[in-house]
Residue, then its C-alpha position, 0 to 999 in steps of 0.5 A: m457485462d461479460e457472462k463469463f464473469k457471472n459465477g465470480f472474479l478469478t484472481p490470483f487467489g481463486l474465485i471470488p463469488v459475486g452476489k445478486d447485484f452483479e453490476k454493483d459487485y463488480i465495481n466494489f470488487d474493482r475498486f478494492m483490488s486497485h488498492y490491494f494491488s497498488n499496496w501489494n506492489f508498494i510492499g513487493s518493491m521493499f528488496d533488490w536480490d542479486g545473483l539469482p539464477e535465470s530460473l529464480d524469479e525474483r517476483f514470484m519470491e516476493y509474491y510467495l513470501i508476501s501472500n503465502g507467508s513462506a516459500a522454498v528453493v528447491n531443484p525438482h531433479d533432486i526429488n524425481p529425476d525425471f523432473p527439470d534439473e533447474i532451481i525453482v522457488i514454490r509456495g506451500g507449507r510445512d508438512g510431514d512429522p512435526k518436530n520441534y515447536g510443532l513444525g513438519d520436518t518437510y515442505n509441501g508446495t508448488n509454483d503452478n508448473s503443470d509438469i511438476g505439480a505438488i511437490e515434497g521434500e525434506v526441510n533444510k536438505i531438499m526444500i531450503v525455506g524461507y519466511n516473510n517475517q518473524s511470525m511466518t505470516p502473509d502481509l494481510d495489511a495489503w488487504f485490510y487497508a485496501n478494504t477500508l480505502k475502498e469504503i472511504e473512497k465510495s463515500i468520497l464518490f458519493n459526495v462528488r456525485f451530490a456536488r455535480l448533479a444540478p437541480i431539476l427544472k420543470a417546463s410547462n410545455g415541450i417549447k419552454k423545455e427546448a428553450l431551457e436546454q438551449l439556454l443552459n447548453n449556451i451557459d455550459d458553452g461558456n457563452m458570455v451573453n444569452i438572450i431568452t423570453a421573459n415568460i422562461v425566465d419568470e418560470m425558472l425563478k418560480d419556487d416550485s421550479t425545482n424539486t426537493y434536491e439540494p446539492i453540495h456547493l464546493t464553494n461553501v464551507d459547510d457543504i464541503k466539510n465533509l468531503q475534506y474530512l473524507i479526503k484527508a482520512y484517505e491520506d491519513l490511512l495511506r500514510i499509516f500504512h506506508t509509514k508502518y512499512g518503512q516510508a516517511e510521507n506527509g499528507t498533502g491536506k491541511l485541516a484548519q485546526q492543524s499547524v504546519d509543524e503538526i503536519n510536518g512532525s507526522a513525516s516519520a517512519s517505522f523500520v521494525l517491520a521492514l528490518d525483520k523482512l529484511k533479516q528473514r531474507q537474508k537469512w534465507a539468501r545464506a541458506i540457499n547459497a550454502r545448499f546450492n552453491l550460490q552467491i544471492s544477496v539481498k538488501f533494501s531497494p533504492a527507496w527504502e535504503l534512502e529512507y533507512q539511511r535517513y532512519i538511522n541519521r534522523a538526528d538534527p546534525d547541528e544538535v550532534i555537533e553541539g553535543s560533541e562541543d559540549e562533551s569535549e568542553h566538559e572533558s577539557e574542563l575535568e583534565s585542567e581540574e586534575e592537572a590543578k589537583e596534581g599541582e597542589e599535591e606537588 
C-alpha cells in the first residue's frame, strides 16, 4: 500500500487517521466513502439552478450547503479592492456580535482560494447567506446511512466468502495431490468425463479427508436465509434513505412472509425534507438577486420534479372522478328537493 497514506486518508473533510491494522482500515474506509459519496451525489442532484454567473458554481453551492449547512454569496472586491471583482460562494459560519436569536451579524468563510483566504462581511449587506434546511444543518444522513450500509455489506461479504470456499481435501503423498488437483481443474474447466484411479477416489471419500469447515450452500434454503435477510436489509435501508428525501422506491427482493401488495404499498415518498430544502434555496436565490441584480432561480431537478408531481397527484384518478360524480349527483338531488319545496309553497 502507498506509504503516503500511512498517516491517514485525505478527504474533503480533512485527514482521517487509521489504526494499527492499516490494510483493514483502508478497505473499510474505501467501502464507507463509496457509500457516502453515493449518498451525497443522490442528495446533491435534487435541484437545478438557472441564471448563475460563470463565477458561481452550482456544484459548490450545493456542496457547501449539504456538507456545511450554510453558505454565502459575496463579491470579495466589496471587502478588499485587491480581491477579484466577481461573485463567488463560500462556506463558513455566522460570526461577530450576536443579534436576534443569537446569530452573529457577520459571516466568516472561504472557498479555498489561496489568493483570497478567509473573508468576513456583514450579513445581508456584504454576505448573502443561505441555509441547507430549516435547522441550518448539514445532511448528516449521508454519513450515517453510509456507515450502516458499510456494516451490512461487510456481513454480506462474509457470507459470500463462506459460500465460495470449498472443503479442504487431504492427500497422503505428492502424486495423489497432483492427481486431485488435476481432477478438480478438469471439473472446473467443464469437462464432462473425468477418469481417476480407484485409490484416489477412495481417499476422497474417506471420512477424514476434509477438515471441519462446512461451506454455505447457496441452493439450500436454510443456509441462504441469512444472506437473503442481509440483502433485504441493505435494500430496505437504501429505500428508507431515498424515500426520506423524496424518491419513492420499491425493493427488488421478496421474503416468504411478504405479499406483493405489501411490497408495492411501500413505494411512497416523503417530501417534507425536500420541500424545506427547496424553500431555503429559493429564499436564498431571491436575496442574491436583490443584492447583485441577477435573475437566479432554483427548482427540483427532473427526477425530483417527476416524483413531486406523482406525490401531489397520488390519489387514484378513478376515485377522484367517482367522487366528483357522487358530489354532482348529491348537488342535483338537493336542487330537485329545493324546486319541489318551492312548487309546494306556490
